[in-house]
C-alpha positions in Angstrom: 11.9 -42.8 -1.5 12.7 -39.7 0.5 10.2 -38.1 2.7 9.5 -34.3 2.3 8.9 -33.3 5.9 10.7 -29.9 5.7 8.9 -28.6 2.6 7.0 -25.9 4.6 10.2 -24.4 6.0 11.9 -24.2 2.6 8.9 -22.4 1.0 8.8 -19.9 3.8 12.6 -19.3 3.8 12.4 -17.4 0.4 9.8 -15.0 1.7 11.9 -14.2 4.8 14.9 -13.4 2.6 12.7 -11.3 0.3 11.3 -9.2 3.1 14.7 -8.7 4.7 16.0 -7.1 1.5 13.0 -4.9 0.9 13.5 -1.2 1.6 10.9 1.5 2.1 12.2 4.5 0.1 9.0 6.5 -0.2 7.5 8.9 2.4 5.6 7.3 5.2 2.0 8.8 5.2 -0.7 8.2 7.6 -3.7 6.4 5.9 -6.1 9.0 7.5 -4.2 11.7 5.7 -4.9 10.1 2.3 -8.6 9.9 3.1 -8.6 13.6 4.2 -6.9 14.7 1.0 -9.4 12.8 -1.1 -12.3 14.4 0.7 -10.8 17.8 0.4 -10.3 17.3 -3.4 -13.9 16.2 -3.7 -15.1 19.4 -2.0 -12.9 21.5 -4.2 -14.3 19.8 -7.3 -17.9 20.3 -6.2 -17.2 24.0 -5.4 -15.6 24.4 -8.8 -18.8 23.1 -10.4 -20.9 25.8 -8.5 -18.6 28.7 -9.2 -17.5 27.9 -12.7 -20.5 26.1 -14.4 -19.8 24.8 -17.9 
């Protein structure tokens, strides 16, 4: 019977090819910017509740 000594390399080879072909097409945004936008939207919503009560 044949020994499977190189099975780890073969399983990793497909991932290397996958990441080589991947392209980033979207805009690169700083993660801090996303947090700041979320906080700003929360403030806007809370202010809207005060100024326009329903």
